[in-house]
C-alpha positions as CSV (number, residue, x, y, z in Angstrom):
1,M,227.6,-26.4,-76.3
2,S,225.9,-29.7,-77.8
3,K,223.3,-27.1,-79.4
4,L,225.9,-25.6,-81.7
5,R,227.3,-29.6,-82.7
6,V,226.4,-30.1,-86.6
7,A,227.7,-33.3,-87.9
8,G,227.5,-35.3,-90.8
9,I,227.5,-32.0,-93.2
10,G,230.4,-32.0,-95.8
11,F,232.2,-29.0,-96.3
12,T,233.7,-29.1,-99.8
13,A,230.5,-26.6,-101.1
14,V,231.1,-24.1,-98.7
15,T,235.0,-23.8,-98.1
16,A,234.9,-19.8,-96.9
17,L,232.6,-18.3,-94.5
18,A,232.3,-17.8,-90.8
19,L,231.0,-16.8,-87.8
20,A,232.1,-15.4,-84.8
21,A,231.2,-12.2,-83.0
22,C,232.8,-9.2,-82.0
23,S,232.5,-7.1,-79.2
24,S,233.7,-5.3,-76.0
25,N,233.8,-5.3,-72.5
26,D,231.5,-3.0,-70.1
27,S,234.3,-2.8,-67.3
28,A,236.7,-0.1,-69.1
29,S,239.8,0.0,-67.4
30,S,240.1,3.8,-65.7
31,G,242.9,5.8,-65.9
32,S,245.9,5.6,-64.1
33,S,247.2,8.2,-61.5
34,S,250.4,7.0,-62.1
35,S,252.9,8.1,-64.2
36,A,252.4,5.8,-67.5
37,P,248.6,6.0,-67.5
38,A,246.6,3.4,-69.3
39,P,245.1,4.2,-73.1
40,A,240.8,5.1,-72.9
41,P,239.3,2.2,-73.3
42,S,237.5,3.3,-76.4
43,S,241.2,3.9,-78.2
44,S,243.1,1.2,-80.1
45,M,246.2,-0.3,-78.5
46,S,249.2,-1.1,-80.4
47,A,249.8,-4.6,-78.5
48,P,247.8,-6.7,-75.9
49,M,248.3,-5.4,-72.2
50,S,248.3,-7.6,-69.2
51,S,245.0,-9.6,-69.8
52,A,243.0,-9.5,-66.8
53,A,242.4,-12.5,-64.2
54,S,243.9,-15.8,-63.5
55,G,244.0,-17.8,-66.7
56,D,240.2,-17.4,-66.8
57,G,240.0,-15.9,-71.0
58,V,238.4,-12.7,-69.6
59,T,240.0,-9.3,-70.9
60,T,238.9,-5.3,-70.1
61,N,238.8,-2.7,-72.6
62,A,242.7,-2.0,-71.8
63,D,243.7,-5.1,-73.1
64,V,242.3,-4.9,-76.6
65,F,244.8,-4.3,-79.8
66,G,245.1,-4.1,-82.8
67,P,244.8,-2.3,-86.1
68,A,241.0,-2.2,-86.7
69,C,240.2,-1.3,-83.1
70,S,240.1,2.6,-83.8
71,Q,237.5,1.9,-86.3
72,L,234.8,1.1,-83.6
73,P,232.4,3.8,-82.7
74,Q,233.6,5.8,-79.5
75,G,232.7,6.4,-75.9
76,S,229.2,4.9,-75.6
77,A,227.9,4.8,-78.9
78,P,226.3,1.7,-80.0
79,G,229.3,-0.5,-81.1
80,S,231.5,0.9,-79.1
81,L,233.8,-0.9,-76.2
82,D,231.6,0.4,-73.5
83,S,228.3,-0.3,-75.4
84,M,229.1,-4.0,-76.2
85,G,230.8,-5.0,-73.2
86,P,228.1,-6.3,-71.1
87,Q,226.1,-7.6,-73.5
88,P,226.4,-10.9,-74.8
89,V,228.2,-11.6,-77.7
90,A,225.8,-12.3,-80.4
91,S,223.8,-8.7,-79.1
92,A,227.0,-7.2,-79.2
93,A,228.2,-7.8,-82.7
94,S,224.9,-6.7,-84.0
95,T,225.8,-3.1,-83.5
96,N,229.9,-3.6,-84.6
97,P,229.9,-1.7,-88.0
98,L,232.8,-4.2,-88.6
99,L,230.4,-7.9,-88.6
100,T,227.8,-6.8,-90.6
101,K,228.0,-9.8,-92.7
102,L,229.2,-12.1,-89.7
103,V,226.3,-10.8,-87.9
104,A,223.5,-11.8,-91.0
105,A,225.2,-15.2,-91.0
106,V,224.2,-16.0,-87.8
107,K,220.9,-14.8,-88.1
108,A,219.9,-16.8,-91.3
109,T,221.3,-19.9,-89.0
110,N,218.9,-18.9,-85.9
111,L,222.4,-19.3,-83.7
112,V,221.9,-15.9,-82.4
113,D,220.4,-16.9,-78.9
114,T,222.9,-20.2,-79.0
115,L,225.7,-17.8,-79.0
116,N,224.5,-15.9,-76.4
117,S,223.7,-18.4,-73.7
118,Q,226.5,-19.5,-73.6
119,Q,228.7,-18.7,-70.5
120,A,232.5,-18.6,-71.6
121,I,233.8,-18.7,-75.2
122,T,236.0,-17.2,-77.8
123,V,234.8,-15.8,-80.8
124,F,237.5,-15.9,-84.2
125,A,235.1,-13.1,-85.8
126,P,235.7,-12.2,-89.8
127,A,235.1,-8.4,-90.5
128,D,232.9,-7.5,-93.3
129,P,236.0,-7.5,-96.4
130,A,236.9,-11.1,-95.5
131,F,233.5,-11.7,-96.7
132,Q,234.3,-9.7,-100.1
133,A,236.1,-12.7,-101.9
134,L,232.5,-14.6,-101.7
135,G,231.2,-11.9,-103.3
136,D,227.0,-11.6,-102.9
137,A,225.5,-14.3,-104.8
138,K,227.7,-16.7,-103.0
139,F,227.2,-15.0,-99.6
140,A,223.4,-15.3,-100.4
141,E,223.4,-18.6,-101.6
142,L,225.1,-20.1,-98.4
143,A,222.7,-18.0,-96.2
144,G,219.7,-20.1,-97.7
145,K,221.5,-23.1,-96.6
146,P,221.9,-23.2,-93.1
147,D,222.5,-26.6,-92.6
148,Q,225.9,-26.1,-94.5
149,L,226.5,-22.5,-93.1
150,A,226.2,-23.7,-89.6
151,P,229.5,-26.0,-89.3
152,I,231.1,-23.5,-90.7
153,L,230.3,-20.7,-88.1
154,Q,230.8,-23.3,-85.4
155,Y,234.5,-23.6,-86.5
156,H,235.3,-20.1,-85.4
157,V,233.8,-20.5,-82.1
158,V,236.0,-22.2,-79.2
159,G,234.0,-23.7,-76.3
160,K,236.7,-22.4,-74.0
161,R,237.3,-18.5,-73.1
162,Y,240.8,-17.4,-74.2
163,D,242.6,-14.0,-74.2
164,A,245.8,-13.1,-76.4
165,K,248.0,-14.6,-73.8
166,G,246.0,-18.0,-73.7
167,L,245.7,-18.7,-77.5
168,E,249.8,-17.9,-77.4
169,S,250.2,-20.1,-75.0
170,A,247.9,-23.1,-76.4
171,K,249.2,-22.4,-79.7
172,S,246.0,-24.7,-81.1
173,V,242.3,-25.2,-80.0
174,E,239.3,-27.0,-80.9
175,S,235.9,-25.3,-81.7
176,L,233.0,-26.0,-81.3
177,N,233.0,-28.3,-85.0
178,T,235.4,-30.8,-84.0
179,A,234.7,-32.3,-87.3
180,G,236.8,-29.7,-88.7
181,G,239.8,-30.4,-86.8
182,P,242.3,-27.9,-84.6
183,V,241.9,-24.0,-84.7
184,K,246.1,-23.1,-85.2
185,I,247.4,-20.2,-83.4
186,E,250.8,-18.6,-84.4
187,G,252.6,-15.3,-83.1
188,S,251.8,-13.1,-80.7
189,G,250.3,-9.7,-80.1
190,E,250.2,-7.9,-83.3
191,N,251.7,-10.7,-85.1
192,M,249.4,-13.5,-83.6
193,T,247.7,-15.4,-86.9
194,V,244.6,-17.7,-86.5
195,N,245.3,-20.5,-89.2
196,G,246.9,-17.4,-91.0
197,A,244.3,-15.0,-90.8
198,K,245.3,-11.7,-89.1
199,V,244.0,-10.9,-85.9
200,L,243.0,-6.8,-86.7
201,C,240.9,-6.2,-83.4
202,G,242.2,-8.9,-80.8
203,N,241.0,-9.3,-76.8
204,I,237.5,-7.6,-77.0
205,P,235.4,-8.9,-74.4
206,T,231.9,-8.8,-74.3
207,K,229.6,-10.2,-71.3
208,N,230.1,-14.0,-72.3
209,A,233.0,-14.2,-75.0
210,T,236.4,-13.0,-75.9
211,V,236.6,-11.8,-79.6
212,F,239.5,-11.4,-81.8
213,V,238.6,-10.0,-85.4
214,I,240.2,-11.5,-87.8
215,D,240.9,-10.4,-91.8
216,K,239.8,-13.8,-93.3
217,V,237.1,-16.6,-93.0
218,L,238.7,-20.1,-91.5
219,T,237.8,-23.0,-93.4
220,P,237.3,-26.2,-91.8
221,G,239.9,-29.1,-92.3
222,T,242.8,-26.9,-92.8
223,N,244.7,-28.4,-89.7
224,K,243.4,-32.0,-90.4
225,N,245.8,-34.9,-90.3
């Protein structure tokens, strides 16, 4: 994780922009033979199901929830849950149609390999509309200043893998940008928020990360003091 930490960079010039990478899982939940079959891996869910495993934050396609999940490609197409699941998070995000701006920011700061090499992380990934308030000119300006953009992106990455239930229990998590203060989690299921940002598609699994697509860019320092 030390490769991601960037100290001594002021946040006032860039109060909105972020990193994360949204993805999905390779282990789809197969159709149940019981009377209440699980939804297909590529379909959107209205609420998170019981997450996989024993508190390690790893999820399956069946755990994905949120209104924007239906916008992901279906089946095994690039950007679908089945396609992204086996890939590390930055690579998976590069095929996700919801995250083109975020991917551009990650590439601008040369964080692709760094993110892909992490073992178990959580990513809060702002969807493309979250960047619209910045405007193209501001986005281009920030992309040209990787030393200022990097700590903002780091604030969207948690150095531990959480699923939705784990976040709900934690209530507050530390990002890789420790100087930015904690990230506050409130609510649960489709009512969950991350520093007030709504979860558009959550519990998305990739090879090394659980991803939550959110509707706002997180601002470092929001919850300090």
